[in-house]
N, CA, C and O of each residue as an XYZ file, in Angstrom:
576
protein
N     -37.447    -58.688     63.143
C     -36.194    -58.039     62.918
C     -36.468    -56.564     62.728
O     -37.327    -56.170     61.938
N     -35.749    -55.779     63.442
C     -35.977    -54.347     63.377
C     -34.877    -53.667     62.568
O     -33.726    -54.102     62.549
N     -35.271    -52.590     61.905
C     -34.323    -51.830     61.081
C     -33.986    -50.542     61.817
O     -34.863    -49.814     62.281
N     -32.712    -50.293     61.905
C     -32.255    -49.082     62.584
C     -31.602    -48.183     61.534
O     -30.677    -48.611     60.843
N     -32.071    -46.953     61.410
C     -31.497    -45.994     60.454
C     -30.808    -44.915     61.268
O     -31.431    -44.195     62.048
N     -29.526    -44.829     61.065
C     -28.754    -43.781     61.733
C     -28.479    -42.682     60.714
O     -27.824    -42.934     59.703
N     -28.953    -41.501     60.954
C     -28.764    -40.373     60.056
C     -28.152    -39.241     60.833
O     -28.613    -38.870     61.912
N     -27.103    -38.704     60.260
C     -26.465    -37.541     60.867
C     -26.893    -36.333     60.030
O     -26.215    -35.959     59.073
N     -28.004    -35.740     60.395
C     -28.547    -34.642     59.596
C     -27.625    -33.424     59.617
O     -27.588    -32.688     58.631
N     -26.904    -33.188     60.659
C     -25.974    -32.052     60.716
C     -24.852    -32.243     59.705
O     -24.428    -31.288     59.055
N     -24.366    -33.489     59.572
C     -23.293    -33.771     58.623
C     -23.788    -33.632     57.186
O     -23.064    -33.128     56.327
N     -24.998    -34.068     56.922
C     -25.572    -33.948     55.580
C     -25.764    -32.475     55.226
O     -25.464    -32.065     54.105
N     -26.251    -31.696     56.153
C     -26.444    -30.260     55.930
C     -25.105    -29.567     55.689
O     -24.991    -28.718     54.805
N     -24.108    -29.927     56.468
C     -22.771    -29.338     56.291
C     -22.197    -29.716     54.935
O     -21.568    -28.887     54.278
N     -22.406    -30.955     54.508
C     -21.916    -31.408     53.202
C     -22.592    -30.634     52.067
O     -21.924    -30.229     51.116
N     -23.902    -30.427     52.157
C     -24.628    -29.661     51.136
C     -24.148    -28.210     51.086
O     -23.954    -27.642     50.011
N     -23.962    -27.630     52.259
C     -23.474    -26.243     52.303
C     -22.060    -26.134     51.723
O     -21.754    -25.168     51.024
N     -21.200    -27.112     52.007
C     -19.847    -27.122     51.463
C     -19.874    -27.239     49.935
O     -19.123    -26.540     49.254
N     -20.717    -28.101     49.394
C     -20.831    -28.267     47.939
C     -21.337    -26.979     47.301
O     -20.847    -26.569     46.249
N     -22.312    -26.347     47.933
C     -22.840    -25.084     47.404
C     -21.776    -23.993     47.444
O     -21.638    -23.225     46.492
N     -21.029    -23.920     48.534
C     -19.959    -22.916     48.653
C     -18.867    -23.147     47.613
O     -18.352    -22.199     47.022
N     -18.517    -24.423     47.394
C     -17.506    -24.748     46.371
C     -17.980    -24.350     44.982
O     -17.187    -23.846     44.187
N     -19.233    -24.561     44.675
C     -19.779    -24.190     43.367
C     -19.749    -22.674     43.182
O     -19.367    -22.178     42.123
N     -20.160    -21.937     44.231
C     -20.121    -20.468     44.126
C     -18.689    -19.952     44.023
O     -18.425    -18.998     43.292
N     -17.751    -20.587     44.759
C     -16.342    -20.205     44.682
C     -15.802    -20.437     43.275
O     -15.091    -19.596     42.726
N     -16.144    -21.576     42.703
C     -15.688    -21.889     41.341
C     -16.235    -20.870     40.336
O     -15.511    -20.427     39.445
N     -17.505    -20.500     40.479
C     -18.118    -19.510     39.597
C     -17.418    -18.157     39.733
O     -17.151    -17.486     38.736
N     -17.123    -17.762     40.975
C     -16.431    -16.490     41.210
C     -15.031    -16.506     40.622
O     -14.594    -15.517     40.034
N     -14.322    -17.620     40.775
C     -12.973    -17.730     40.202
C     -13.012    -17.689     38.671
O     -12.137    -17.098     38.039
N     -14.026    -18.317     38.085
C     -14.177    -18.263     36.624
C     -14.403    -16.827     36.154
O     -13.821    -16.393     35.160
N     -15.238    -16.108     36.864
C     -15.512    -14.713     36.497
C     -14.265    -13.855     36.662
O     -13.960    -13.024     35.807
N     -13.550    -14.054     37.757
C     -12.338    -13.268     37.985
C     -11.268    -13.566     36.939
O     -10.626    -12.651     36.423
N     -11.080    -14.836     36.629
C     -10.024    -15.199     35.683
C     -10.356    -14.773     34.258
O      -9.447    -14.472     33.483
N     -11.637    -14.740     33.895
C     -12.013    -14.343     32.530
C     -12.215    -12.842     32.409
O     -12.125    -12.288     31.313
N     -12.486    -12.181     33.529
C     -12.763    -10.746     33.477
C     -14.159    -10.448     32.967
O     -14.462     -9.304     32.628
N     -14.997    -11.439     32.907
C     -16.345    -11.279     32.372
C     -17.374    -11.672     33.424
O     -17.187    -12.628     34.177
N     -18.462    -10.910     33.456
C     -19.542    -11.224     34.390
C     -20.259    -12.499     33.970
O     -20.731    -13.265     34.810
N     -20.334    -12.718     32.655
C     -21.062    -13.871     32.126
C     -20.037    -14.869     31.605
O     -19.377    -14.612     30.598
N     -19.900    -16.002     32.281
C     -18.969    -17.038     31.834
C     -19.693    -18.257     31.292
O     -19.103    -19.082     30.594
N     -20.968    -18.365     31.617
C     -21.793    -19.468     31.128
C     -23.157    -18.903     30.750
O     -23.587    -17.902     31.322
N     -23.835    -19.519     29.811
C     -25.168    -19.036     29.455
C     -26.131    -19.009     30.637
O     -27.055    -18.197     30.661
N     -25.928    -19.875     31.602
C     -26.846    -19.921     32.740
C     -26.637    -18.748     33.696
O     -27.498    -18.494     34.538
N     -25.512    -18.021     33.590
C     -25.250    -16.884     34.472
C     -26.265    -15.770     34.251
O     -26.833    -15.237     35.204
N     -26.488    -15.423     32.984
C     -27.420    -14.341     32.652
C     -27.804    -14.502     31.187
O     -27.166    -13.928     30.305
N     -28.839    -15.277     30.935
C     -29.221    -15.591     29.555
C     -29.569    -14.335     28.769
O     -29.175    -14.195     27.611
N     -30.308    -13.418     29.396
C     -30.676    -12.175     28.699
C     -29.449    -11.325     28.412
O     -29.311    -10.772     27.321
N     -28.564    -11.223     29.388
C     -27.327    -10.451     29.197
C     -26.444    -11.067     28.130
O     -25.808    -10.355     27.353
N     -26.404    -12.398     28.092
C     -25.622    -13.087     27.072
C     -26.179    -12.800     25.685
O     -25.414    -12.581     24.745
N     -27.487    -12.798     25.547
C     -28.117    -12.511     24.251
C     -27.768    -11.098     23.798
O     -27.439    -10.880     22.632
N     -27.839    -10.132     24.725
C     -27.493     -8.753     24.389
C     -26.018     -8.659     24.009
O     -25.658     -7.977     23.050
N     -25.175     -9.342     24.762
C     -23.737     -9.340     24.481
C     -23.433     -9.922     23.103
O     -22.609     -9.389     22.361
N     -24.106    -11.019     22.773
C     -23.890    -11.642     21.460
C     -24.376    -10.729     20.341
O     -23.743    -10.648     19.288
N     -25.487    -10.049     20.557
C     -26.027     -9.125     19.558
C     -25.052     -7.964     19.334
O     -24.796     -7.566     18.197
N     -24.515     -7.429     20.428
C     -23.554     -6.333     20.311
C     -22.265     -6.801     19.627
O     -21.692     -6.073     18.816
N     -21.814     -8.005     19.952
C     -20.609     -8.542     19.307
C     -20.823     -8.684     17.802
O     -19.934     -8.358     17.016
N     -21.988     -9.165     17.402
C     -22.285     -9.303     15.972
C     -22.325     -7.936     15.292
O     -21.842     -7.776     14.171
N     -22.907     -6.951     15.983
C     -22.952     -5.591     15.426
C     -21.552     -5.029     15.257
O     -21.255     -4.394     14.245
N     -20.700     -5.255     16.228
C     -19.314     -4.779     16.140
C     -18.590     -5.431     14.971
O     -17.853     -4.760     14.248
N     -18.792     -6.735     14.777
C     -18.147     -7.430     13.657
C     -18.652     -6.905     12.316
O     -17.870     -6.740     11.379
N     -19.961     -6.641     12.220
C     -20.501     -6.078     10.968
C     -19.928     -4.691     10.719
O     -19.593     -4.350      9.584
N     -19.814     -3.893     11.770
C     -19.257     -2.550     11.629
C     -17.801     -2.621     11.175
O     -17.365     -1.816     10.353
N     -17.057     -3.575     11.705
C     -15.662     -3.749     11.280
C     -15.600     -4.148      9.802
O     -14.717     -3.695      9.073
N     -16.528     -4.988      9.363
C     -16.571     -5.388      7.955
C     -16.914     -4.200      7.065
O     -16.348     -4.050      5.982
N     -17.837     -3.355      7.516
C     -18.184     -2.145      6.765
C     -16.977     -1.225      6.675
O     -16.721     -0.635      5.625
N     -16.238     -1.099      7.765
C     -15.038     -0.265      7.771
C     -14.010     -0.788      6.764
O     -13.373     -0.005      6.060
N     -13.852     -2.100      6.700
C     -12.937     -2.698      5.720
C     -13.401     -2.395      4.296
O     -12.585     -2.081      3.428
N     -14.712     -2.488      4.055
C     -15.250     -2.173      2.726
C     -14.983     -0.716      2.356
O     -14.646     -0.414      1.211
N     -15.133      0.174      3.317
C     -14.888      1.594      3.062
C     -13.414      1.828      2.717
O     -13.100      2.581      1.795
N     -12.527      1.189      3.451
C     -11.101      1.337      3.169
C     -10.749      0.791      1.786
O      -9.938      1.378      1.071
N     -11.361     -0.333      1.415
C     -11.132     -0.890      0.079
C     -11.654      0.052     -1.002
O     -11.015      0.222     -2.040
N     -12.806      0.660     -0.763
C     -13.369      1.603     -1.733
C     -12.471      2.825     -1.872
O     -12.286      3.335     -2.977
N     -11.911      3.298     -0.761
C     -10.993      4.433     -0.830
C      -9.761      4.076     -1.652
O      -9.311      4.875     -2.474
N      -9.216      2.895     -1.439
C      -8.049      2.458     -2.213
C      -8.388      2.353     -3.690
O      -7.596      2.750     -4.544
N      -9.566      1.819     -3.989
C     -10.015      1.708     -5.381
C     -10.103      3.088     -6.020
O      -9.619      3.297     -7.133
N     -10.727      4.033     -5.305
C     -10.892      5.381     -5.849
C      -9.555      6.099     -6.007
O      -9.370      6.850     -6.964
N      -8.629      5.881     -5.088
C      -7.311      6.493     -5.210
C      -6.572      5.939     -6.422
O      -5.902      6.680     -7.141
N      -6.699      4.628     -6.646
C      -6.076      4.016     -7.823
C      -6.716      4.549     -9.097
O      -6.027      4.858    -10.069
N      -8.032      4.651     -9.082
C      -8.756      5.182    -10.239
C      -8.360      6.643    -10.493
O      -8.176      7.051    -11.640
N      -8.232      7.412     -9.430
C      -7.836      8.814     -9.560
C      -6.441      8.929    -10.177
O      -6.203      9.793    -11.020
N      -5.529      8.063     -9.759
C      -4.180      8.064    -10.342
C      -4.208      7.743    -11.826
O      -3.514      8.375    -12.623
N      -5.021      6.752    -12.192
C      -5.128      6.381    -13.612
C      -5.750      7.517    -14.415
O      -5.322      7.788    -15.537
N      -6.757      8.186    -13.850
C      -7.381      9.311    -14.567
C      -6.422     10.497    -14.686
O      -6.467     11.239    -15.668
N      -5.558     10.674    -13.689
C      -4.525     11.716    -13.786
C      -3.575     11.431    -14.940
O      -3.170     12.340    -15.664
N      -3.225     10.157    -15.105
C      -2.368      9.756    -16.221
C      -3.088      9.987    -17.544
O      -2.481     10.451    -18.509
N      -4.370      9.667    -17.595
C      -5.158      9.902    -18.815
C      -5.140     11.388    -19.172
O      -4.991     11.749    -20.339
N      -5.291     12.240    -18.168
C      -5.264     13.685    -18.417
C      -3.935     14.137    -18.989
O      -3.894     14.944    -19.918
N      -2.839     13.614    -18.431
C      -1.508     13.981    -18.941
C      -1.305     13.489    -20.370
O      -0.730     14.194    -21.200
N      -1.779     12.280    -20.652
C      -1.646     11.727    -22.002
C      -2.450     12.568    -22.992
O      -1.967     12.875    -24.082
N      -3.669     12.941    -22.618
C      -4.498     13.754    -23.521
C      -3.891     15.139    -23.738
O      -3.945     15.677    -24.843
N      -3.315     15.713    -22.682
C      -2.645     17.007    -22.832
C      -1.482     16.898    -23.817
O      -1.302     17.761    -24.677
N      -0.695     15.830    -23.682
C       0.450     15.647    -24.584
C      -0.038     15.402    -26.012
O       0.566     15.897    -26.963
N      -1.116     14.651    -26.170
C      -1.644     14.407    -27.515
C      -2.107     15.717    -28.143
O      -1.892     15.946    -29.333
N      -2.730     16.560    -27.364
C      -3.167     17.863    -27.852
C      -1.965     18.713    -28.270
O      -1.973     19.373    -29.310
N      -0.947     18.675    -27.436
C       0.272     19.428    -27.743
C       0.909     18.922    -29.032
O       1.355     19.717    -29.860
N       0.953     17.601    -29.204
C       1.531     17.029    -30.424
C       0.735     17.430    -31.657
O       1.312     17.690    -32.713
N      -0.571     17.480    -31.530
C      -1.428     17.890    -32.653
C      -1.100     19.312    -33.088
O      -0.968     19.606    -34.276
N      -0.971     20.192    -32.085
C      -0.650     21.593    -32.398
C       0.745     21.693    -33.003
O       0.952     22.434    -33.964
N       1.701     20.954    -32.449
C       3.071     20.990    -32.975
C       3.134     20.467    -34.414
O       3.891     20.995    -35.229
N       2.354     19.446    -34.726
C       2.394     18.865    -36.071
C       1.787     19.791    -37.121
O       2.048     19.625    -38.313
N       0.984     20.759    -36.696
C       0.373     21.688    -37.636
C       1.275     22.889    -37.949
O       0.913     23.749    -38.752
N       2.433     22.939    -37.319
C       3.382     24.023    -37.572
C       3.954     23.866    -38.988
O       4.487     22.812    -39.335
N       3.838     24.914    -39.791
C       4.272     24.853    -41.190
C       5.790     24.801    -41.319
O       6.308     24.464    -42.384
N       6.505     25.128    -40.251
C       7.969     25.116    -40.317
C       8.555     23.743    -40.022
O       9.769     23.561    -40.110
N       7.719     22.781    -39.676
C       8.203     21.430    -39.368
C       8.323     20.632    -40.658
O       7.480     20.727    -41.550
N       9.396     19.838    -40.734
C       9.579     18.993    -41.913
C       8.850     17.658    -41.723
O       8.253     17.415    -40.674
N       8.903     16.818    -42.720
C       8.151     15.558    -42.684
C       8.687     14.602    -41.620
O       7.914     13.828    -41.054
N       9.974     14.635    -41.338
C      10.547     13.773    -40.294
C      10.010     14.173    -38.931
O       9.664     13.312    -38.122
N       9.936     15.481    -38.667
C       9.377     15.955    -37.395
C       7.920     15.517    -37.253
O       7.498     15.021    -36.209
N       7.165     15.715    -38.338
C       5.752     15.341    -38.294
C       5.581     13.834    -38.116
O       4.662     13.384    -37.432
N       6.479     13.049    -38.742
C       6.424     11.588    -38.580
C       6.703     11.215    -37.125
O       6.044     10.330    -36.578
N       7.672     11.881    -36.494
C       7.983     11.626    -35.084
C       6.795     11.990    -34.189
O       6.485     11.274    -33.237
N       6.139     13.101    -34.502
C       4.948     13.498    -33.736
C       3.848     12.449    -33.881
O       3.201     12.072    -32.904
N       3.648     11.989    -35.102
C       2.613     10.974    -35.347
C       2.932      9.654    -34.647
O       2.035      8.975    -34.148
N       4.225      9.294    -34.613
C       4.640      8.060    -33.927
C       4.337      8.168    -32.430
O       3.769      7.253    -31.833
N       4.725      9.302    -31.833
C       4.451      9.486    -30.414
C       2.947      9.537    -30.160
O       2.470      8.996    -29.163
N       2.205     10.178    -31.044
C       0.754     10.256    -30.909
C       0.143      8.855    -30.911
O      -0.732      8.557    -30.099
N       0.601      8.003    -31.818
C       0.081      6.627    -31.907
C       0.433      5.842    -30.633
O      -0.376      5.055    -30.143
N       1.640      6.061    -30.105
C       2.028      5.377    -28.866
C       1.156      5.834    -27.688
O       0.788      5.033    -26.829
N       0.836      7.124    -27.665
C      -0.031      7.633    -26.605
C      -1.446      7.065    -26.725
O      -2.099      6.792    -25.718
N      -1.918      6.887    -27.981
C      -3.227      6.253    -28.171
C      -3.223      4.823    -27.635
O      -4.200      4.379    -27.032
N      -2.126      4.109    -27.855
C      -1.988      2.742    -27.346
C      -2.003      2.742    -25.817
O      -2.611      1.877    -25.187
N      -1.318      3.734    -25.233
C      -1.300      3.836    -23.774
C      -2.704      4.121    -23.223
O      -3.096      3.567    -22.196
N      -3.450      4.983    -23.909
C      -4.829      5.256    -23.481
C      -5.684      4.001    -23.523
O      -6.462      3.739    -22.606
N      -5.537      3.233    -24.581
C      -6.296      1.995    -24.710
C      -5.918      1.024    -23.587
O      -6.778      0.344    -23.028
N      -4.630      0.969    -23.268
C      -4.176      0.084    -22.186
C      -4.741      0.538    -20.834
O      -5.062     -0.293    -19.985
N      -4.860      1.841    -20.638
C      -5.385      2.355    -19.373
C      -6.848      1.970    -19.159
O      -7.297      1.850    -18.019
N      -7.587      1.779    -20.240
C      -9.007      1.409    -20.091
C      -9.176     -0.013    -19.566
O     -10.258     -0.374    -19.104
N      -8.136     -0.813    -19.630
C      -8.222     -2.198    -19.147
C      -7.577     -2.378    -17.778
O      -7.443     -3.506    -17.304
N      -7.176     -1.284    -17.139
C      -6.548     -1.380    -15.816
C      -7.517     -1.965    -14.802
O      -8.724     -1.737    -14.877
N      -6.973     -2.724    -13.851
C      -7.786     -3.374    -12.830
C      -7.232     -3.125    -11.440
O      -6.044     -2.853    -11.265
N      -8.101     -3.223    -10.468
C      -7.734     -3.150     -9.054
C      -8.246     -4.419     -8.399
O      -9.453     -4.585     -8.223
N      -7.347     -5.307     -8.039
C      -7.715     -6.579     -7.425
C      -8.707     -7.355     -8.297
O      -9.652     -7.961     -7.792
N      -8.479     -7.327     -9.595
C      -9.342     -8.059    -10.514
C     -10.606     -7.333    -10.923
O     -11.399     -7.866    -11.701
N     -10.815     -6.103    -10.405
C     -12.003     -5.319    -10.741
C     -11.586     -4.196    -11.679
O     -10.660     -3.442    -11.379
N     -12.263     -4.084    -12.808
C     -11.940     -3.050    -13.778
C     -12.144     -1.667    -13.178
O     -13.144     -1.411    -12.508
N     -11.186     -0.779    -13.425
C     -11.293      0.580    -12.897
C     -12.351      1.402    -13.622
O     -12.935      2.316    -13.039
N     -12.599      1.087    -14.875
C     -13.476      1.943    -15.674
C     -14.660      1.235    -16.289
O     -15.439      1.875    -16.995
N     -14.835     -0.038    -16.059
C     -15.983     -0.765    -16.577
C     -17.052     -0.783    -15.498
O     -16.780     -1.195    -14.371
N     -18.244     -0.352    -15.817
C     -19.294     -0.158    -14.814
C     -20.118     -1.415    -14.527
O     -21.155     -1.319    -13.871
N     -19.696     -2.568    -14.989
C     -20.473     -3.768    -14.718
C     -20.235     -4.214    -13.287
O     -19.092     -4.347    -12.849
N     -21.320     -4.444    -12.562
C     -21.234     -4.891    -11.169
C     -21.731     -6.314    -11.076
O     -22.645     -6.710    -11.800
N     -21.126     -7.091    -10.178
C     -21.576     -8.461    -10.004
C     -22.387     -8.547     -8.720
O     -21.910     -8.136     -7.663
N     -23.611     -9.079     -8.794
C     -24.434     -9.207     -7.574
C     -23.878    -10.285     -6.661
O     -23.163    -11.185     -7.103
N     -24.210    -10.186     -5.397
C     -23.757    -11.187     -4.414
C     -24.524    -12.471     -4.569
O     -24.284    -13.427     -3.832
C-alpha cells in the first residue's frame, strides 16, 4: 500500500504570509489607535523601561510639587497667625501705657486690665492653632 502526500506549498506560503501581514496590520492599528509607539512590552523592551522610569520620575515630581504647595499654604496660615499675634501684642502694649496714665480712674484701669486678660487668653489660644492637624507653632516632627 502506497502513501500519497499532496502538498500545496504555494498555498501554505500564501497562508503564512497572510497571517504575518494580519499580525503586522493589527500591531500598526494598535499603535495608531493608542498614539504610542510602544503598545506591548515586546515592541521595545528597552524603550518601555525608559518610558516607565520617566513616568515614575514625573509622578514623583508631581508629588514634590504638591508638597511644596502644601508647605506654602502652611506658611501663609502661620504668617497670618503671627500677624494676629503682632496686633495683639501691640494692643497689649498700648493698654499697658494707657493704664499707667495718672488721670485714669479705677474703672478705666479695670477695663484695661479686663481687655488685657482677654488678649492674653487669645494669645494662648493662638499657640494651639493647627493646619490640617499639624500645630503651627510646635516644632515636633513625626518621622515617616
